[in-house]
PDB file of N, CA, C and O in Angstrom:
ATOM      1  N   UNK A   1      16.159  -5.767  -0.530  1.00  0.00           N
ATOM      2  CA  UNK A   1      16.165  -6.929   1.128  1.00  0.00           C
ATOM      3  C   UNK A   1      14.759  -6.355   1.143  1.00  0.00           C
ATOM      4  O   UNK A   1      14.176  -6.369   2.227  1.00  0.00           O
ATOM      5  N   UNK A   2      14.124  -5.840   0.061  1.00  0.00           N
ATOM      6  CA  UNK A   2      12.474  -6.073   0.024  1.00  0.00           C
ATOM      7  C   UNK A   2      12.103  -6.664   0.896  1.00  0.00           C
ATOM      8  O   UNK A   2      12.724  -7.642   1.313  1.00  0.00           O
ATOM      9  N   UNK A   3      11.050  -6.268   1.392  1.00  0.00           N
ATOM     10  CA  UNK A   3       9.701  -7.614   1.830  1.00  0.00           C
ATOM     11  C   UNK A   3       8.019  -7.062   2.004  1.00  0.00           C
ATOM     12  O   UNK A   3       7.561  -6.028   2.490  1.00  0.00           O
ATOM     13  N   UNK A   4       7.522  -7.967   1.528  1.00  0.00           N
ATOM     14  CA  UNK A   4       6.390  -7.579   1.376  1.00  0.00           C
ATOM     15  C   UNK A   4       5.340  -8.177   2.504  1.00  0.00           C
ATOM     16  O   UNK A   4       5.021  -9.363   2.422  1.00  0.00           O
ATOM     17  N   UNK A   5       4.912  -7.511   3.346  1.00  0.00           N
ATOM     18  CA  UNK A   5       4.839  -7.397   4.628  1.00  0.00           C
ATOM     19  C   UNK A   5       3.007  -6.839   5.046  1.00  0.00           C
ATOM     20  O   UNK A   5       2.827  -7.319   6.165  1.00  0.00           O
ATOM     21  N   UNK A   6       2.197  -6.372   4.786  1.00  0.00           N
ATOM     22  CA  UNK A   6       1.019  -6.977   5.090  1.00  0.00           C
ATOM     23  C   UNK A   6       0.291  -5.681   3.841  1.00  0.00           C
ATOM     24  O   UNK A   6       0.691  -4.550   3.564  1.00  0.00           O
ATOM     25  N   UNK A   7      -1.088  -6.607   3.244  1.00  0.00           N
ATOM     26  CA  UNK A   7      -1.540  -5.839   2.174  1.00  0.00           C
ATOM     27  C   UNK A   7      -3.070  -5.214   2.848  1.00  0.00           C
ATOM     28  O   UNK A   7      -4.015  -5.899   3.241  1.00  0.00           O
ATOM     29  N   UNK A   8      -2.971  -3.826   2.837  1.00  0.00           N
ATOM     30  CA  UNK A   8      -3.948  -2.906   2.884  1.00  0.00           C
ATOM     31  C   UNK A   8      -5.175  -3.344   3.401  1.00  0.00           C
ATOM     32  O   UNK A   8      -5.752  -3.238   4.484  1.00  0.00           O
ATOM     33  N   UNK A   9      -5.513  -4.104   1.830  1.00  0.00           N
ATOM     34  CA  UNK A   9      -6.612  -3.826   1.174  1.00  0.00           C
ATOM     35  C   UNK A   9      -7.107  -5.508   0.734  1.00  0.00           C
ATOM     36  O   UNK A   9      -8.120  -5.808   0.103  1.00  0.00           O
ATOM     37  N   UNK A  10      -6.364  -6.174   1.120  1.00  0.00           N
ATOM     38  CA  UNK A  10      -6.749  -7.837   1.089  1.00  0.00           C
ATOM     39  C   UNK A  10      -5.877  -8.474  -0.500  1.00  0.00           C
ATOM     40  O   UNK A  10      -4.813  -7.866  -0.622  1.00  0.00           O
ATOM     41  N   UNK A  11      -5.999  -9.033  -1.129  1.00  0.00           N
ATOM     42  CA  UNK A  11      -5.178  -9.619  -2.160  1.00  0.00           C
ATOM     43  C   UNK A  11      -5.542  -8.642  -3.381  1.00  0.00           C
ATOM     44  O   UNK A  11      -4.818  -8.037  -4.172  1.00  0.00           O
ATOM     45  N   UNK A  12      -6.915  -8.714  -3.242  1.00  0.00           N
ATOM     46  CA  UNK A  12      -7.095  -8.173  -4.598  1.00  0.00           C
ATOM     47  C   UNK A  12      -7.526  -6.545  -4.481  1.00  0.00           C
ATOM     48  O   UNK A  12      -7.952  -5.990  -5.494  1.00  0.00           O
ATOM     49  N   UNK A  13      -7.385  -5.695  -3.041  1.00  0.00           N
ATOM     50  CA  UNK A  13      -7.383  -5.061  -3.195  1.00  0.00           C
ATOM     51  C   UNK A  13      -8.990  -3.857  -3.528  1.00  0.00           C
ATOM     52  O   UNK A  13     -10.121  -4.252  -3.244  1.00  0.00           O
ATOM     53  N   UNK A  14      -8.723  -2.388  -4.169  1.00  0.00           N
ATOM     54  CA  UNK A  14      -9.733  -2.155  -4.016  1.00  0.00           C
ATOM     55  C   UNK A  14     -10.511  -2.347  -5.477  1.00  0.00           C
ATOM     56  O   UNK A  14      -9.724  -2.502  -6.410  1.00  0.00           O
ATOM     57  N   UNK A  15     -11.985  -2.362  -5.850  1.00  0.00           N
ATOM     58  CA  UNK A  15     -12.381  -2.381  -7.219  1.00  0.00           C
ATOM     59  C   UNK A  15     -12.757  -0.697  -7.467  1.00  0.00           C
ATOM     60  O   UNK A  15     -13.100   0.322  -6.868  1.00  0.00           O
ATOM     61  N   UNK A  16     -12.445  -1.191  -8.707  1.00  0.00           N
ATOM     62  CA  UNK A  16     -12.677   0.586  -9.209  1.00  0.00           C
ATOM     63  C   UNK A  16     -13.341   0.288 -10.974  1.00  0.00           C
ATOM     64  O   UNK A  16     -12.791   0.223 -12.074  1.00  0.00           O
ATOM     65  N   UNK A  17     -14.772   0.165 -10.501  1.00  0.00           N
ATOM     66  CA  UNK A  17     -15.783   0.111 -11.810  1.00  0.00           C
ATOM     67  C   UNK A  17     -15.226   0.782 -12.107  1.00  0.00           C
ATOM     68  O   UNK A  17     -14.020   0.731 -11.870  1.00  0.00           O
ATOM     69  N   UNK A  18     -15.730   1.701 -12.730  1.00  0.00           N
ATOM     70  CA  UNK A  18     -16.140   2.554 -13.992  1.00  0.00           C
ATOM     71  C   UNK A  18     -14.676   4.357 -13.644  1.00  0.00           C
ATOM     72  O   UNK A  18     -14.433   5.067 -12.668  1.00  0.00           O
ATOM     73  N   UNK A  19     -14.156   4.294 -15.096  1.00  0.00           N
ATOM     74  CA  UNK A  19     -12.880   5.255 -14.857  1.00  0.00           C
ATOM     75  C   UNK A  19     -13.110   6.053 -16.353  1.00  0.00           C
ATOM     76  O   UNK A  19     -12.688   5.193 -17.125  1.00  0.00           O
ATOM     77  N   UNK A  20     -13.436   6.933 -17.001  1.00  0.00           N
ATOM     78  CA  UNK A  20     -13.143   8.062 -17.868  1.00  0.00           C
ATOM     79  C   UNK A  20     -11.983   8.828 -18.452  1.00  0.00           C
ATOM     80  O   UNK A  20     -10.902   8.599 -17.909  1.00  0.00           O
ATOM     81  N   UNK A  21     -11.985   9.402 -19.114  1.00  0.00           N
ATOM     82  CA  UNK A  21     -10.481   9.977 -19.414  1.00  0.00           C
ATOM     83  C   UNK A  21     -10.412  11.194 -17.729  1.00  0.00           C
ATOM     84  O   UNK A  21     -11.352  11.185 -16.935  1.00  0.00           O
ATOM     85  N   UNK A  22      -9.200  12.064 -17.521  1.00  0.00           N
ATOM     86  CA  UNK A  22      -8.940  12.861 -16.439  1.00  0.00           C
ATOM     87  C   UNK A  22     -10.009  12.485 -15.355  1.00  0.00           C
ATOM     88  O   UNK A  22     -10.527  13.448 -14.789  1.00  0.00           O
ATOM     89  N   UNK A  23     -10.348  11.451 -15.045  1.00  0.00           N
ATOM     90  CA  UNK A  23     -11.446  11.175 -14.127  1.00  0.00           C
ATOM     91  C   UNK A  23     -10.594  10.426 -12.559  1.00  0.00           C
ATOM     92  O   UNK A  23      -9.738   9.568 -12.773  1.00  0.00           O
ATOM     93  N   UNK A  24     -10.810  10.701 -11.530  1.00  0.00           N
ATOM     94  CA  UNK A  24      -9.651  10.366 -10.193  1.00  0.00           C
ATOM     95  C   UNK A  24      -9.896   9.638  -9.061  1.00  0.00           C
ATOM     96  O   UNK A  24     -11.118   9.787  -9.025  1.00  0.00           O
ATOM     97  N   UNK A  25      -9.604   8.869  -7.982  1.00  0.00           N
ATOM     98  CA  UNK A  25     -10.096   8.462  -7.487  1.00  0.00           C
ATOM     99  C   UNK A  25      -8.893   8.400  -6.051  1.00  0.00           C
ATOM    100  O   UNK A  25      -7.679   8.478  -5.858  1.00  0.00           O
ATOM    101  N   UNK A  26     -10.028   8.229  -5.365  1.00  0.00           N
ATOM    102  CA  UNK A  26      -9.129   8.617  -3.923  1.00  0.00           C
ATOM    103  C   UNK A  26      -9.304   7.745  -2.900  1.00  0.00           C
ATOM    104  O   UNK A  26     -10.489   7.438  -2.766  1.00  0.00           O
ATOM    105  N   UNK A  27      -8.577   7.241  -2.142  1.00  0.00           N
ATOM    106  CA  UNK A  27      -8.533   6.372  -1.131  1.00  0.00           C
ATOM    107  C   UNK A  27      -8.506   6.260   0.709  1.00  0.00           C
ATOM    108  O   UNK A  27      -8.939   5.268   1.294  1.00  0.00           O
ATOM    109  N   UNK A  28      -8.225   6.838   1.051  1.00  0.00           N
ATOM    110  CA  UNK A  28      -7.929   7.468   2.486  1.00  0.00           C
ATOM    111  C   UNK A  28      -7.746   5.292   3.257  1.00  0.00           C
ATOM    112  O   UNK A  28      -8.492   4.313   3.224  1.00  0.00           O
ATOM    113  N   UNK A  29      -6.560   5.529   3.727  1.00  0.00           N
ATOM    114  CA  UNK A  29      -5.893   4.580   4.534  1.00  0.00           C
ATOM    115  C   UNK A  29      -5.855   4.251   6.371  1.00  0.00           C
ATOM    116  O   UNK A  29      -5.506   3.095   6.133  1.00  0.00           O
ATOM    117  N   UNK A  30      -5.881   4.264   7.051  1.00  0.00           N
ATOM    118  CA  UNK A  30      -4.807   4.697   8.582  1.00  0.00           C
ATOM    119  C   UNK A  30      -4.716   3.006   8.860  1.00  0.00           C
ATOM    120  O   UNK A  30      -5.728   2.308   8.907  1.00  0.00           O
ATOM    121  N   UNK A  31      -3.688   2.611   8.989  1.00  0.00           N
ATOM    122  CA  UNK A  31      -3.092   1.385   9.414  1.00  0.00           C
ATOM    123  C   UNK A  31      -1.614   2.082  10.846  1.00  0.00           C
ATOM    124  O   UNK A  31      -0.691   2.895  10.812  1.00  0.00           O
ATOM    125  N   UNK A  32      -2.213   1.143  11.880  1.00  0.00           N
ATOM    126  CA  UNK A  32      -1.359   1.363  12.856  1.00  0.00           C
ATOM    127  C   UNK A  32      -0.118   0.034  12.561  1.00  0.00           C
ATOM    128  O   UNK A  32      -0.269  -0.983  11.884  1.00  0.00           O
ATOM    129  N   UNK A  33       0.567   0.288  12.997  1.00  0.00           N
ATOM    130  CA  UNK A  33       2.013  -0.399  13.094  1.00  0.00           C
ATOM    131  C   UNK A  33       2.505  -0.784  14.319  1.00  0.00           C
ATOM    132  O   UNK A  33       2.976  -0.041  15.179  1.00  0.00           O
ATOM    133  N   UNK A  34       2.300  -2.675  14.384  1.00  0.00           N
ATOM    134  CA  UNK A  34       2.489  -3.117  15.252  1.00  0.00           C
ATOM    135  C   UNK A  34       3.990  -2.709  16.051  1.00  0.00           C
ATOM    136  O   UNK A  34       4.789  -2.190  15.271  1.00  0.00           O
ATOM    137  N   UNK A  35       4.457  -2.850  17.368  1.00  0.00           N
ATOM    138  CA  UNK A  35       5.683  -2.133  17.783  1.00  0.00           C
ATOM    139  C   UNK A  35       7.628  -3.654  16.950  1.00  0.00           C
ATOM    140  O   UNK A  35       8.837  -3.562  16.737  1.00  0.00           O
ATOM    141  N   UNK A  36       5.981  -5.186  16.825  1.00  0.00           N
ATOM    142  CA  UNK A  36       7.130  -5.972  16.127  1.00  0.00           C
ATOM    143  C   UNK A  36       6.707  -6.907  15.549  1.00  0.00           C
ATOM    144  O   UNK A  36       5.707  -7.440  16.030  1.00  0.00           O
ATOM    145  N   UNK A  37       7.260  -7.430  14.384  1.00  0.00           N
ATOM    146  CA  UNK A  37       6.305  -8.858  13.772  1.00  0.00           C
ATOM    147  C   UNK A  37       7.798  -9.990  13.736  1.00  0.00           C
ATOM    148  O   UNK A  37       9.003 -10.078  13.499  1.00  0.00           O
ATOM    149  N   UNK A  38       6.506 -10.724  14.198  1.00  0.00           N
ATOM    150  CA  UNK A  38       7.972 -12.161  14.978  1.00  0.00           C
ATOM    151  C   UNK A  38       9.094 -12.053  15.716  1.00  0.00           C
ATOM    152  O   UNK A  38      10.126 -12.677  15.467  1.00  0.00           O
ATOM    153  N   UNK A  39       8.910 -11.052  16.901  1.00  0.00           N
ATOM    154  CA  UNK A  39       9.582 -10.847  17.678  1.00  0.00           C
ATOM    155  C   UNK A  39      11.228 -10.217  17.156  1.00  0.00           C
ATOM    156  O   UNK A  39      12.327 -10.277  17.707  1.00  0.00           O
ATOM    157  N   UNK A  40      10.793  -9.642  15.910  1.00  0.00           N
ATOM    158  CA  UNK A  40      11.702  -8.327  14.677  1.00  0.00           C
ATOM    159  C   UNK A  40      10.845  -7.204  15.070  1.00  0.00           C
ATOM    160  O   UNK A  40       9.671  -7.286  14.707  1.00  0.00           O
ATOM    161  N   UNK A  41      11.253  -6.019  15.839  1.00  0.00           N
ATOM    162  CA  UNK A  41      11.138  -4.667  15.943  1.00  0.00           C
ATOM    163  C   UNK A  41      11.037  -3.984  14.524  1.00  0.00           C
ATOM    164  O   UNK A  41      11.917  -3.691  13.714  1.00  0.00           O
ATOM    165  N   UNK A  42       9.948  -3.861  14.502  1.00  0.00           N
ATOM    166  CA  UNK A  42      10.308  -2.725  12.374  1.00  0.00           C
ATOM    167  C   UNK A  42      11.283  -1.429  12.955  1.00  0.00           C
ATOM    168  O   UNK A  42      11.589  -1.203  14.126  1.00  0.00           O
ATOM    169  N   UNK A  43      11.573  -0.838  12.003  1.00  0.00           N
ATOM    170  CA  UNK A  43      12.444  -0.110  11.921  1.00  0.00           C
ATOM    171  C   UNK A  43      11.507   1.858  10.661  1.00  0.00           C
ATOM    172  O   UNK A  43      11.773   2.233   9.519  1.00  0.00           O
ATOM    173  N   UNK A  44      10.655   2.369  11.566  1.00  0.00           N
ATOM    174  CA  UNK A  44      10.005   3.059  11.243  1.00  0.00           C
ATOM    175  C   UNK A  44       9.961   3.584   9.706  1.00  0.00           C
ATOM    176  O   UNK A  44       9.241   3.688   8.714  1.00  0.00           O
ATOM    177  N   UNK A  45      11.472   3.882  10.318  1.00  0.00           N
ATOM    178  CA  UNK A  45      12.363   5.092   9.036  1.00  0.00           C
ATOM    179  C   UNK A  45      12.924   3.865   7.555  1.00  0.00           C
ATOM    180  O   UNK A  45      13.084   4.120   6.361  1.00  0.00           O
ATOM    181  N   UNK A  46      13.096   2.521   8.341  1.00  0.00           N
ATOM    182  CA  UNK A  46      13.547   1.326   7.150  1.00  0.00           C
ATOM    183  C   UNK A  46      12.700   1.287   5.839  1.00  0.00           C
ATOM    184  O   UNK A  46      13.206   1.088   4.734  1.00  0.00           O
ATOM    185  N   UNK A  47      11.188   1.521   6.084  1.00  0.00           N
ATOM    186  CA  UNK A  47      10.057   1.313   5.717  1.00  0.00           C
ATOM    187  C   UNK A  47       9.296   2.243   4.675  1.00  0.00           C
ATOM    188  O   UNK A  47       9.006   3.430   4.825  1.00  0.00           O
ATOM    189  N   UNK A  48       9.056   1.465   3.639  1.00  0.00           N
ATOM    190  CA  UNK A  48       8.154   2.147   1.800  1.00  0.00           C
ATOM    191  C   UNK A  48       6.647   1.837   2.756  1.00  0.00           C
ATOM    192  O   UNK A  48       6.403   1.229   3.798  1.00  0.00           O
ATOM    193  N   UNK A  49       5.771   2.691   1.666  1.00  0.00           N
ATOM    194  CA  UNK A  49       4.187   2.454   1.000  1.00  0.00           C
ATOM    195  C   UNK A  49       4.260   2.476  -0.861  1.00  0.00           C
ATOM    196  O   UNK A  49       4.294   3.316  -1.760  1.00  0.00           O
ATOM    197  N   UNK A  50       4.257   1.168  -0.725  1.00  0.00           N
ATOM    198  CA  UNK A  50       2.998   0.641  -2.428  1.00  0.00           C
ATOM    199  C   UNK A  50       2.500   0.400  -2.796  1.00  0.00           C
ATOM    200  O   UNK A  50       1.967  -0.674  -2.520  1.00  0.00           O
ATOM    201  N   UNK A  51       2.012   1.417  -4.187  1.00  0.00           N
ATOM    202  CA  UNK A  51       0.481   1.062  -4.289  1.00  0.00           C
ATOM    203  C   UNK A  51       0.221   1.001  -6.327  1.00  0.00           C
ATOM    204  O   UNK A  51       0.516   1.452  -7.434  1.00  0.00           O
ATOM    205  N   UNK A  52      -0.319   0.339  -5.765  1.00  0.00           N
ATOM    206  CA  UNK A  52      -0.210  -0.138  -7.993  1.00  0.00           C
ATOM    207  C   UNK A  52      -1.464  -0.097  -8.193  1.00  0.00           C
ATOM    208  O   UNK A  52      -2.208  -0.118  -7.212  1.00  0.00           O
ATOM    209  N   UNK A  53      -2.198  -0.004  -9.994  1.00  0.00           N
ATOM    210  CA  UNK A  53      -2.872  -0.175 -10.230  1.00  0.00           C
ATOM    211  C   UNK A  53      -3.006  -1.373 -11.473  1.00  0.00           C
ATOM    212  O   UNK A  53      -2.406  -1.263 -12.542  1.00  0.00           O
ATOM    213  N   UNK A  54      -3.679  -2.242 -11.216  1.00  0.00           N
ATOM    214  CA  UNK A  54      -3.404  -3.686 -12.253  1.00  0.00           C
ATOM    215  C   UNK A  54      -4.991  -3.878 -12.757  1.00  0.00           C
ATOM    216  O   UNK A  54      -5.996  -3.905 -12.045  1.00  0.00           O
ATOM    217  N   UNK A  55      -4.886  -4.013 -14.339  1.00  0.00           N
ATOM    218  CA  UNK A  55      -6.229  -4.655 -15.338  1.00  0.00           C
ATOM    219  C   UNK A  55      -6.585  -5.807 -14.928  1.00  0.00           C
ATOM    220  O   UNK A  55      -6.446  -6.762 -15.691  1.00  0.00           O
ATOM    221  N   UNK A  56      -7.149  -6.000 -13.574  1.00  0.00           N
ATOM    222  CA  UNK A  56      -7.737  -7.694 -13.658  1.00  0.00           C
ATOM    223  C   UNK A  56      -6.628  -8.215 -12.669  1.00  0.00           C
ATOM    224  O   UNK A  56      -5.866  -7.469 -12.054  1.00  0.00           O
ATOM    225  N   UNK A  57      -6.634  -9.644 -12.591  1.00  0.00           N
ATOM    226  CA  UNK A  57      -4.957 -10.093 -11.208  1.00  0.00           C
ATOM    227  C   UNK A  57      -4.462 -10.579 -11.409  1.00  0.00           C
ATOM    228  O   UNK A  57      -4.088 -11.557 -10.762  1.00  0.00           O
ATOM    229  N   UNK A  58      -3.876  -9.990 -13.170  1.00  0.00           N
ATOM    230  CA  UNK A  58      -2.431 -10.650 -13.183  1.00  0.00           C
ATOM    231  C   UNK A  58      -1.787  -9.158 -14.022  1.00  0.00           C
ATOM    232  O   UNK A  58      -0.629  -9.459 -14.310  1.00  0.00           O
ATOM    233  N   UNK A  59      -2.032  -7.881 -14.457  1.00  0.00           N
ATOM    234  CA  UNK A  59      -1.662  -7.407 -14.779  1.00  0.00           C
ATOM    235  C   UNK A  59      -0.976  -6.519 -14.595  1.00  0.00           C
ATOM    236  O   UNK A  59      -1.714  -5.842 -15.310  1.00  0.00           O
ATOM    237  N   UNK A  60       0.024  -5.595 -14.208  1.00  0.00           N
ATOM    238  CA  UNK A  60       0.369  -4.488 -13.415  1.00  0.00           C
ATOM    239  C   UNK A  60       0.002  -3.300 -14.563  1.00  0.00           C
ATOM    240  O   UNK A  60       0.314  -3.317 -15.754  1.00  0.00           O
ATOM    241  N   UNK A  61      -0.891  -2.081 -13.705  1.00  0.00           N
ATOM    242  CA  UNK A  61      -1.044  -1.170 -15.249  1.00  0.00           C
ATOM    243  C   UNK A  61       0.831  -0.106 -14.542  1.00  0.00           C
ATOM    244  O   UNK A  61       1.873  -0.184 -15.193  1.00  0.00           O
ATOM    245  N   UNK A  62       0.757   0.458 -13.622  1.00  0.00           N
ATOM    246  CA  UNK A  62       1.629   1.429 -13.084  1.00  0.00           C
ATOM    247  C   UNK A  62       1.435   0.906 -11.292  1.00  0.00           C
ATOM    248  O   UNK A  62       0.718   0.213 -10.570  1.00  0.00           O
ATOM    249  N   UNK A  63       2.115   1.414 -11.271  1.00  0.00           N
ATOM    250  CA  UNK A  63       2.635   1.424  -9.342  1.00  0.00           C
ATOM    251  C   UNK A  63       4.199   2.536  -8.263  1.00  0.00           C
ATOM    252  O   UNK A  63       4.883   3.558  -8.303  1.00  0.00           O
ATOM    253  N   UNK A  64       4.033   1.809  -7.797  1.00  0.00           N
ATOM    254  CA  UNK A  64       4.714   3.831  -6.984  1.00  0.00           C
ATOM    255  C   UNK A  64       5.037   3.120  -5.754  1.00  0.00           C
ATOM    256  O   UNK A  64       4.466   2.243  -5.105  1.00  0.00           O
ATOM    257  N   UNK A  65       6.157   3.783  -5.628  1.00  0.00           N
ATOM    258  CA  UNK A  65       6.866   3.152  -3.760  1.00  0.00           C
ATOM    259  C   UNK A  65       7.197   4.993  -3.196  1.00  0.00           C
ATOM    260  O   UNK A  65       7.890   5.909  -3.637  1.00  0.00           O
ATOM    261  N   UNK A  66       6.333   4.833  -2.105  1.00  0.00           N
ATOM    262  CA  UNK A  66       6.942   6.108  -0.723  1.00  0.00           C
ATOM    263  C   UNK A  66       7.626   6.078   0.152  1.00  0.00           C
ATOM    264  O   UNK A  66       7.491   5.317   1.110  1.00  0.00           O
ATOM    265  N   UNK A  67       8.449   6.848   0.018  1.00  0.00           N
ATOM    266  CA  UNK A  67       8.686   6.537   1.917  1.00  0.00           C
ATOM    267  C   UNK A  67       7.421   7.114   3.203  1.00  0.00           C
ATOM    268  O   UNK A  67       6.965   8.226   2.936  1.00  0.00           O
ATOM    269  N   UNK A  68       7.004   6.623   4.178  1.00  0.00           N
ATOM    270  CA  UNK A  68       6.815   6.768   5.247  1.00  0.00           C
ATOM    271  C   UNK A  68       6.137   7.574   5.754  1.00  0.00           C
ATOM    272  O   UNK A  68       6.520   7.459   6.918  1.00  0.00           O
ATOM    273  N   UNK A  69       5.232   8.493   5.768  1.00  0.00           N
ATOM    274  CA  UNK A  69       4.791   9.661   6.609  1.00  0.00           C
ATOM    275  C   UNK A  69       4.564   9.538   8.065  1.00  0.00           C
ATOM    276  O   UNK A  69       3.410   9.195   8.318  1.00  0.00           O
ATOM    277  N   UNK A  70       5.374   9.727   9.172  1.00  0.00           N
ATOM    278  CA  UNK A  70       4.844   9.041  10.659  1.00  0.00           C
ATOM    279  C   UNK A  70       4.328  10.662  11.197  1.00  0.00           C
ATOM    280  O   UNK A  70       4.805  11.794  11.282  1.00  0.00           O
ATOM    281  N   UNK A  71       2.504   9.646  11.606  1.00  0.00           N
ATOM    282  CA  UNK A  71       2.357  10.274  12.927  1.00  0.00           C
ATOM    283  C   UNK A  71       2.376   9.859  13.984  1.00  0.00           C
ATOM    284  O   UNK A  71       2.158   8.692  14.311  1.00  0.00           O
ATOM    285  N   UNK A  72       2.730  11.068  14.904  1.00  0.00           N
ATOM    286  CA  UNK A  72       3.554  10.064  15.997  1.00  0.00           C
ATOM    287  C   UNK A  72       1.974  10.561  17.089  1.00  0.00           C
ATOM    288  O   UNK A  72       2.111  10.892  18.267  1.00  0.00           O
ATOM    289  N   UNK A  73       1.006  10.524  16.599  1.00  0.00           N
ATOM    290  CA  UNK A  73      -0.203  10.565  17.385  1.00  0.00           C
ATOM    291  C   UNK A  73      -0.923  10.056  18.701  1.00  0.00           C
ATOM    292  O   UNK A  73      -2.076  10.410  18.951  1.00  0.00           O
TER     293      UNK A  73
END
């Protein structure tokens, strides 16, 4: 019963132009989750974040999903 709700970086994500062996790239995103989507309230404890790395627009190289870390600020 998983559903994609939002693409934080758009359809094609972030471009990583140059990589080398043992290179490391980091990106930080902040997104405020609305209380509802189409009059359906979000349940924060049921949400996950998924990230992946793709080669071009077709092939997914690797990916991972994680539960949310909720910041109540």
